N, CA, C and O of each residue as an XYZ file, in Angstrom:
436
protein
N     -42.053     12.929    -30.305
C     -43.171     12.294    -29.650
C     -42.835     10.825    -29.459
O     -42.366     10.162    -30.384
N     -43.073     10.326    -28.271
C     -42.827      8.910    -27.971
C     -44.134      8.203    -27.647
O     -45.029      8.774    -27.023
N     -44.228      6.960    -28.078
C     -45.363      6.092    -27.803
C     -44.790      4.895    -27.065
O     -43.830      4.278    -27.525
N     -45.371      4.568    -25.929
C     -44.879      3.466    -25.113
C     -45.805      2.266    -25.282
O     -47.026      2.413    -25.335
N     -45.209      1.079    -25.366
C     -46.006     -0.119    -25.608
C     -45.468     -1.316    -24.837
O     -44.295     -1.362    -24.469
N     -46.341     -2.274    -24.603
C     -45.948     -3.530    -23.967
C     -45.853     -4.650    -25.001
O     -45.565     -5.796    -24.656
N     -46.093     -4.319    -26.253
C     -46.069     -5.323    -27.317
C     -44.633     -5.601    -27.745
O     -43.875     -4.689    -28.078
N     -44.278     -6.889    -27.728
C     -42.966     -7.294    -28.220
C     -43.079     -7.542    -29.715
O     -43.846     -8.395    -30.161
N     -42.315     -6.793    -30.472
C     -42.342     -6.927    -31.916
C     -41.028     -6.352    -32.446
O     -40.379     -5.546    -31.779
N     -40.653     -6.763    -33.624
C     -39.481     -6.176    -34.256
C     -39.944     -4.902    -34.962
O     -40.368     -4.937    -36.118
N     -39.857     -3.790    -34.255
C     -40.260     -2.502    -34.807
C     -39.183     -2.021    -35.768
O     -37.995     -2.236    -35.528
N     -39.589     -1.374    -36.850
C     -38.637     -0.933    -37.865
C     -38.809      0.552    -38.170
O     -39.925      1.070    -38.198
N     -37.692      1.220    -38.396
C     -37.721      2.623    -38.814
C     -38.555      2.741    -40.088
O     -38.387      1.965    -41.029
N     -39.452      3.721    -40.103
C     -40.309      3.941    -41.257
C     -41.630      3.193    -41.199
O     -42.527      3.457    -42.001
N     -41.760      2.261    -40.258
C     -42.997      1.498    -40.116
C     -44.119      2.432    -39.646
O     -43.876      3.367    -38.883
N     -45.336      2.173    -40.102
C     -46.492      2.995    -39.741
C     -47.276      2.325    -38.621
O     -47.517      1.118    -38.640
N     -47.664      3.132    -37.652
C     -48.524      2.691    -36.557
C     -49.855      3.411    -36.720
O     -49.889      4.625    -36.920
N     -50.948      2.665    -36.635
C     -52.293      3.244    -36.714
C     -52.848      3.308    -35.292
O     -52.807      2.318    -34.562
N     -53.365      4.468    -34.900
C     -53.912      4.643    -33.556
C     -55.425      4.484    -33.567
O     -56.108      5.005    -34.449
N     -55.944      3.758    -32.577
C     -57.389      3.539    -32.441
C     -57.833      4.028    -31.065
O     -57.057      4.040    -30.109
N     -59.089      4.429    -30.991
C     -59.656      4.909    -29.734
C     -61.169      4.765    -29.811
O     -61.744      4.746    -30.899
N     -61.799      4.667    -28.671
C     -63.259      4.612    -28.634
C     -63.785      6.031    -28.866
O     -63.341      6.978    -28.217
N     -64.734      6.168    -29.794
C     -65.360      7.461    -30.084
C     -66.871      7.308    -29.971
O     -67.370      6.234    -29.635
N     -67.587      8.372    -30.250
C     -69.051      8.294    -30.202
C     -69.609      7.366    -31.290
O     -70.777      6.983    -31.222
N     -68.803      7.001    -32.283
C     -69.219      6.068    -33.336
C     -68.683      4.662    -33.082
O     -68.748      3.805    -33.964
N     -68.159      4.422    -31.888
C     -67.565      3.128    -31.556
C     -66.057      3.164    -31.741
O     -65.471      4.230    -31.930
N     -65.437      2.002    -31.685
C     -63.988      1.928    -31.877
C     -63.646      2.485    -33.253
O     -64.232      2.100    -34.265
N     -62.677      3.405    -33.262
C     -62.336      4.094    -34.510
C     -60.834      4.304    -34.615
O     -60.126      4.403    -33.614
N     -60.373      4.369    -35.853
C     -58.985      4.755    -36.105
C     -58.955      6.278    -36.094
O     -59.772      6.932    -36.743
N     -58.007      6.832    -35.353
C     -57.993      8.284    -35.155
C     -56.749      8.974    -35.701
O     -56.700     10.204    -35.743
N     -55.748      8.211    -36.118
C     -54.533      8.815    -36.644
C     -53.453      7.780    -36.879
O     -53.672      6.577    -36.737
N     -52.278      8.278    -37.241
C     -51.159      7.372    -37.494
C     -49.839      8.065    -37.198
O     -49.770      9.290    -37.091
N     -48.807      7.268    -37.070
C     -47.468      7.786    -36.839
C     -46.452      6.946    -37.585
O     -46.730      5.813    -37.977
N     -45.263      7.516    -37.778
C     -44.173      6.821    -38.463
C     -43.020      6.657    -37.472
O     -42.584      7.620    -36.843
N     -42.541      5.431    -37.348
C     -41.478      5.115    -36.397
C     -40.140      5.681    -36.860
O     -39.739      5.528    -38.014
N     -39.465      6.339    -35.921
C     -38.102      6.793    -36.150
C     -37.129      5.805    -35.526
O     -36.366      5.140    -36.226
N     -37.166      5.716    -34.199
C     -36.308      4.789    -33.466
C     -37.119      4.129    -32.356
O     -38.215      4.576    -32.019
N     -36.562      3.061    -31.797
C     -37.171      2.420    -30.635
C     -36.122      2.306    -29.538
O     -34.925      2.202    -29.804
N     -36.601      2.328    -28.300
C     -35.710      2.184    -27.152
C     -36.298      1.145    -26.209
O     -37.468      1.217    -25.835
N     -35.473      0.184    -25.832
C     -35.903     -0.845    -24.889
C     -35.850     -0.280    -23.470
O     -35.262      0.776    -23.237
N     -36.462     -0.982    -22.536
C     -36.591     -0.522    -21.155
C     -35.250     -0.091    -20.563
O     -35.177      0.950    -19.910
N     -34.202     -0.863    -20.775
C     -32.882     -0.561    -20.207
C     -32.322      0.768    -20.705
O     -31.483      1.372    -20.037
N     -32.774      1.228    -21.866
C     -32.257      2.455    -22.466
C     -33.074      3.697    -22.110
O     -32.756      4.797    -22.561
N     -34.113      3.530    -21.314
C     -34.978      4.658    -20.970
C     -34.423      5.455    -19.808
O     -33.618      4.948    -19.028
N     -34.852      6.705    -19.692
C     -34.463      7.533    -18.543
C     -35.146      6.979    -17.291
O     -36.083      6.187    -17.391
N     -34.684      7.390    -16.135
C     -35.285      6.912    -14.883
C     -36.756      7.304    -14.797
O     -37.581      6.521    -14.326
N     -37.085      8.496    -15.243
C     -38.479      8.947    -15.225
C     -39.342      8.076    -16.143
O     -40.453      7.688    -15.779
N     -38.816      7.772    -17.341
C     -39.558      6.917    -18.272
C     -39.710      5.503    -17.712
O     -40.757      4.876    -17.879
N     -38.678      5.006    -17.053
C     -38.751      3.667    -16.468
C     -39.847      3.597    -15.413
O     -40.599      2.624    -15.364
N     -39.943      4.618    -14.571
C     -40.997      4.643    -13.542
C     -42.379      4.631    -14.201
O     -43.263      3.884    -13.781
N     -42.558      5.445    -15.215
C     -43.830      5.510    -15.927
C     -44.162      4.155    -16.567
O     -45.297      3.686    -16.484
N     -43.176      3.540    -17.199
C     -43.376      2.245    -17.852
C     -43.703      1.150    -16.836
O     -44.549      0.296    -17.100
N     -43.043      1.168    -15.684
C     -43.334      0.173    -14.656
C     -44.771      0.300    -14.162
O     -45.419     -0.709    -13.884
N     -45.270      1.512    -14.051
C     -46.645      1.738    -13.593
C     -47.665      1.174    -14.568
O     -48.732      0.720    -14.156
N     -47.347      1.196    -15.859
C     -48.310      0.794    -16.883
C     -47.994     -0.532    -17.569
O     -48.775     -0.998    -18.399
N     -46.868     -1.138    -17.236
C     -46.498     -2.411    -17.845
C     -45.916     -2.292    -19.241
O     -45.928     -3.258    -20.004
N     -45.406     -1.114    -19.583
C     -44.829     -0.910    -20.904
C     -43.386     -1.391    -20.933
O     -42.711     -1.401    -19.903
N     -42.916     -1.787    -22.098
C     -41.560     -2.345    -22.244
C     -40.687     -1.581    -23.231
O     -39.460     -1.638    -23.148
N     -41.311     -0.869    -24.163
C     -40.573     -0.234    -25.254
C     -41.094      1.169    -25.506
O     -42.296      1.421    -25.419
N     -40.178      2.085    -25.822
C     -40.552      3.433    -26.253
C     -40.323      3.508    -27.757
O     -39.253      3.167    -28.260
N     -41.340      3.955    -28.452
C     -41.247      4.129    -29.901
C     -41.244      5.627    -30.169
O     -42.223      6.319    -29.892
N     -40.137      6.119    -30.709
C     -40.021      7.543    -31.025
C     -40.517      7.761    -32.448
O     -39.981      7.196    -33.401
N     -41.538      8.580    -32.574
C     -42.163      8.829    -33.872
C     -41.538     10.042    -34.554
O     -41.290     11.063    -33.912
N     -41.289      9.927    -35.842
C     -40.761     11.060    -36.603
C     -41.890     11.913    -37.155
O     -41.695     13.074    -37.515
N     -43.085     11.312    -37.216
C     -44.245     12.014    -37.761
C     -45.490     11.426    -37.111
O     -45.576     10.217    -36.896
N     -46.441     12.281    -36.802
C     -47.704     11.821    -36.255
C     -48.800     12.746    -36.756
O     -48.628     13.965    -36.782
N     -49.936     12.163    -37.156
C     -51.040     12.971    -37.660
C     -52.362     12.402    -37.177
O     -52.584     11.192    -37.210
N     -53.228     13.285    -36.734
C     -54.579     12.912    -36.343
C     -55.463     13.022    -37.582
O     -55.361     13.990    -38.335
N     -56.331     12.030    -37.795
C     -57.264     12.087    -38.921
C     -58.235     13.243    -38.717
O     -58.563     13.585    -37.580
N     -58.692     13.842    -39.800
C     -59.638     14.962    -39.703
C     -60.948     14.515    -39.060
O     -61.611     15.296    -38.376
N     -61.317     13.247    -39.284
C     -62.458     12.668    -38.574
C     -62.164     11.189    -38.336
O     -61.536     10.542    -39.173
N     -62.611     10.651    -37.205
C     -62.348      9.243    -36.904
C     -62.930      8.315    -37.968
O     -63.977      8.595    -38.552
N     -62.235      7.217    -38.204
C     -62.686      6.194    -39.149
C     -63.161      4.990    -38.331
O     -62.336      4.240    -37.808
N     -64.482      4.795    -38.212
C     -64.989      3.668    -37.416
C     -64.503      2.319    -37.957
O     -64.529      2.080    -39.164
N     -64.067      1.458    -37.064
C     -63.593      0.132    -37.441
C     -64.684     -0.611    -38.204
O     -64.388     -1.346    -39.145
N     -65.936     -0.428    -37.810
C     -67.044     -1.150    -38.448
C     -67.261     -0.734    -39.899
O     -68.036     -1.371    -40.614
N     -66.584      0.334    -40.347
C     -66.677      0.782    -41.739
C     -65.451      0.386    -42.557
O     -65.262      0.870    -43.673
N     -64.625     -0.486    -42.006
C     -63.406     -0.921    -42.686
C     -63.441     -2.430    -42.923
O     -64.380     -3.111    -42.512
N     -62.414     -2.938    -43.584
C     -62.303     -4.376    -43.828
C     -62.222     -5.169    -42.528
O     -62.442     -6.380    -42.537
N     -61.912     -4.519    -41.421
C     -61.817     -5.213    -40.136
C     -63.179     -5.485    -39.511
O     -63.259     -6.191    -38.506
N     -64.248     -4.945    -40.080
C     -65.592     -5.155    -39.540
C     -65.927     -6.641    -39.486
O     -66.586     -7.097    -38.551
N     -65.480     -7.390    -40.477
C     -65.780     -8.820    -40.550
C     -65.033     -9.646    -39.513
O     -65.463    -10.750    -39.178
N     -63.923     -9.130    -39.001
C     -63.116     -9.894    -38.049
C     -63.677     -9.841    -36.641
O     -63.311    -10.653    -35.792
N     -64.560     -8.892    -36.392
C     -65.163     -8.692    -35.070
C     -64.138     -8.304    -34.004
O     -64.393     -8.456    -32.809
N     -62.983     -7.803    -34.437
C     -61.992     -7.319    -33.467
C     -62.435     -5.954    -32.967
O     -62.730     -5.051    -33.750
N     -62.476     -5.823    -31.657
C     -62.868     -4.564    -31.039
C     -62.031     -4.347    -29.789
O     -61.399     -5.270    -29.276
N     -62.037     -3.118    -29.314
C     -61.382     -2.783    -28.057
C     -59.948     -3.243    -27.977
O     -59.158     -3.015    -28.893
N     -59.611     -3.898    -26.865
C     -58.224     -4.306    -26.626
C     -57.702     -5.290    -27.663
O     -56.490     -5.470    -27.784
N     -58.599     -5.933    -28.416
C     -58.160     -6.895    -29.423
C     -57.638     -6.222    -30.696
O     -57.091     -6.887    -31.575
N     -57.810     -4.912    -30.787
C     -57.197     -4.158    -31.889
C     -55.743     -3.837    -31.568
O     -54.925     -3.665    -32.473
N     -55.420     -3.755    -30.272
C     -54.075     -3.391    -29.834
C     -53.069     -4.437    -30.305
O     -53.189     -5.622    -29.994
N     -52.093     -3.982    -31.047
C     -51.039     -4.876    -31.512
C     -51.372     -5.664    -32.756
O     -50.573     -6.494    -33.190
N     -52.528     -5.425    -33.339
C     -52.918     -6.135    -34.556
C     -51.933     -5.812    -35.680
O     -51.733     -4.645    -36.017
N     -51.329     -6.828    -36.249
C     -50.377     -6.633    -37.344
C     -51.139     -6.494    -38.662
O     -51.959     -7.343    -39.013
N     -50.858     -5.425    -39.374
C     -51.464     -5.175    -40.678
C     -50.364     -5.152    -41.731
O     -49.255     -4.691    -41.460
N     -50.660     -5.645    -42.923
C     -49.660     -5.584    -43.983
C     -49.742     -4.221    -44.677
O     -50.649     -3.436    -44.405
N     -48.802     -3.950    -45.560
C     -48.719     -2.644    -46.225
C     -49.992     -2.285    -46.982
O     -50.428     -1.135    -46.948
N     -50.594     -3.262    -47.667
C     -51.804     -2.957    -48.437
C     -52.971     -2.615    -47.504
O     -53.788     -1.755    -47.834
N     -53.059     -3.266    -46.366
C     -54.119     -2.960    -45.410
C     -53.928     -1.563    -44.812
O     -54.900     -0.832    -44.623
N     -52.696     -1.198    -44.518
C     -52.405      0.139    -43.997
C     -52.751      1.196    -45.039
O     -53.383      2.203    -44.722
N     -52.337      0.965    -46.286
C     -52.664      1.910    -47.362
C     -54.179      2.065    -47.509
O     -54.678      3.171    -47.717
N     -54.902      0.955    -47.400
C     -56.357      1.004    -47.515
C     -56.978      1.836    -46.388
O     -57.872      2.645    -46.636
N     -56.513      1.642    -45.165
C     -57.045      2.421    -44.036
C     -56.732      3.903    -44.189
O     -57.592      4.753    -43.959
N     -55.497      4.207    -44.579
C     -55.110      5.614    -44.747
C     -55.918      6.260    -45.864
O     -56.338      7.411    -45.745
N     -56.133      5.527    -46.942
C     -56.923      6.041    -48.055
C     -58.367      6.279    -47.628
O     -58.962      7.312    -47.937
N     -58.905      5.321    -46.926
C     -60.288      5.431    -46.455
C     -60.456      6.601    -45.481
O     -61.512      7.231    -45.430
N     -59.410      6.879    -44.718
C     -59.447      8.002    -43.771
C     -59.193      9.343    -44.459
O     -59.313     10.403    -43.845
N     -58.842      9.278    -45.741
C     -58.588     10.514    -46.502
C     -57.175     11.031    -46.356
O     -56.915     12.218    -46.553
N     -56.258     10.136    -46.009
C     -54.852     10.548    -45.834
C     -54.009     10.115    -47.011
O     -52.805     10.374    -47.036
Protein backbone atom coordinates (compact mmCIF):
# COMPACT_ATOMS: atom_id res chain seq x y z
CA UNK A 1 0.00 0.00 0.00
CA UNK A 2 1.34 3.42 -0.93
CA UNK A 3 0.41 6.80 0.53
CA UNK A 4 1.24 9.88 -1.52
CA UNK A 5 2.04 13.20 0.12
CA UNK A 6 3.16 16.73 -0.65
CA UNK A 7 4.80 17.13 2.75
CA UNK A 8 8.57 17.46 2.71
CA UNK A 9 9.97 15.61 5.68
CA UNK A 10 12.72 13.14 6.45
CA UNK A 11 10.56 10.02 6.49
CA UNK A 12 12.09 7.01 8.24
CA UNK A 13 11.53 3.26 7.97
CA UNK A 14 9.43 2.13 10.92
CA UNK A 15 7.93 5.58 11.50
CA UNK A 16 4.19 5.61 12.26
CA UNK A 17 1.71 7.70 10.31
CA UNK A 18 -1.70 8.46 11.86
CA UNK A 19 -4.58 8.92 9.41
CA UNK A 20 -7.35 11.47 10.05
CA UNK A 21 -10.65 12.02 8.27
CA UNK A 22 -13.88 13.91 8.81
CA UNK A 23 -16.53 11.63 10.36
CA UNK A 24 -20.01 12.13 11.78
CA UNK A 25 -18.27 13.00 15.10
CA UNK A 26 -16.05 15.62 13.46
CA UNK A 27 -12.38 15.33 12.55
CA UNK A 28 -11.22 11.94 13.78
CA UNK A 29 -8.22 9.65 13.71
CA UNK A 30 -9.23 6.58 11.73
CA UNK A 31 -6.12 4.41 11.54
CA UNK A 32 -2.37 4.20 11.24
CA UNK A 33 0.39 2.82 9.08
CA UNK A 34 4.08 1.95 9.39
CA UNK A 35 6.55 3.25 6.82
CA UNK A 36 8.59 0.72 4.89
CA UNK A 37 10.26 2.81 2.19
CA UNK A 38 9.80 6.18 0.51
CA UNK A 39 10.17 7.13 -3.14
CA UNK A 40 10.73 10.64 -4.45
CA UNK A 41 8.96 11.93 -7.56
CA UNK A 42 11.86 11.03 -9.90
CA UNK A 43 11.67 7.39 -8.76
CA UNK A 44 7.95 6.94 -9.46
CA UNK A 45 6.42 5.13 -12.42
CA UNK A 46 4.97 7.26 -15.22
CA UNK A 47 1.44 6.46 -14.05
CA UNK A 48 2.29 7.51 -10.48
CA UNK A 49 3.93 10.70 -11.74
CA UNK A 50 0.77 11.67 -13.64
CA UNK A 51 -1.36 11.03 -10.55
CA UNK A 52 1.03 13.02 -8.34
CA UNK A 53 1.11 15.95 -10.77
CA UNK A 54 -2.70 16.10 -10.71
CA UNK A 55 -2.77 16.32 -6.91
CA UNK A 56 0.47 18.14 -6.12
CA UNK A 57 2.07 15.17 -4.38
CA UNK A 58 5.87 14.82 -4.21
CA UNK A 59 6.60 11.57 -2.36
CA UNK A 60 5.25 8.02 -2.24
CA UNK A 61 5.37 6.35 1.14
CA UNK A 62 5.19 2.56 0.94
CA UNK A 63 3.59 1.16 4.07
CA UNK A 64 4.55 -2.24 5.48
CA UNK A 65 1.49 -2.29 7.72
CA UNK A 66 -1.78 -0.40 7.81
CA UNK A 67 -4.74 -0.76 10.18
CA UNK A 68 -8.08 0.97 10.44
CA UNK A 69 -9.27 1.68 14.00
CA UNK A 70 -12.35 -0.29 15.06
CA UNK A 71 -14.03 3.08 15.67
CA UNK A 72 -12.87 6.61 14.84
CA UNK A 73 -11.16 8.57 17.61
CA UNK A 74 -12.46 12.18 17.53
CA UNK A 75 -9.68 14.76 17.72
CA UNK A 76 -11.75 16.70 20.28
CA UNK A 77 -11.39 13.72 22.66
CA UNK A 78 -7.58 13.74 22.53
CA UNK A 79 -4.78 15.96 23.82
CA UNK A 80 -5.02 17.84 20.51
CA UNK A 81 -8.42 19.29 21.49
CA UNK A 82 -6.65 22.18 23.23
CA UNK A 83 -4.61 23.10 20.15
CA UNK A 84 -7.72 23.82 18.07
CA UNK A 85 -6.09 22.11 15.08
CA UNK A 86 -8.75 20.89 12.70
CA UNK A 87 -9.13 19.90 9.07
CA UNK A 88 -6.16 20.65 6.84
CA UNK A 89 -4.16 21.88 9.84
CA UNK A 90 -3.89 18.29 11.08
CA UNK A 91 -2.16 17.29 7.83
CA UNK A 92 1.56 16.94 8.41
CA UNK A 93 1.38 17.59 12.14
CA UNK A 94 4.54 16.16 13.70
CA UNK A 95 3.90 14.07 16.80
CA UNK A 96 6.54 12.63 19.11
CA UNK A 97 6.64 8.95 20.11
CA UNK A 98 4.79 9.48 23.39
CA UNK A 99 1.98 11.36 21.63
CA UNK A 100 1.64 8.59 19.04
CA UNK A 101 1.57 5.93 21.77
CA UNK A 102 -1.11 7.93 23.59
CA UNK A 103 -3.31 8.18 20.47
CA UNK A 104 -2.90 4.49 19.66
CA UNK A 105 -3.70 3.55 23.25
CA UNK A 106 -6.73 5.80 23.31
CA UNK A 107 -7.93 4.24 20.05
CA UNK A 108 -7.56 0.79 21.61
CA UNK A 109 -4.59 -0.28 19.50
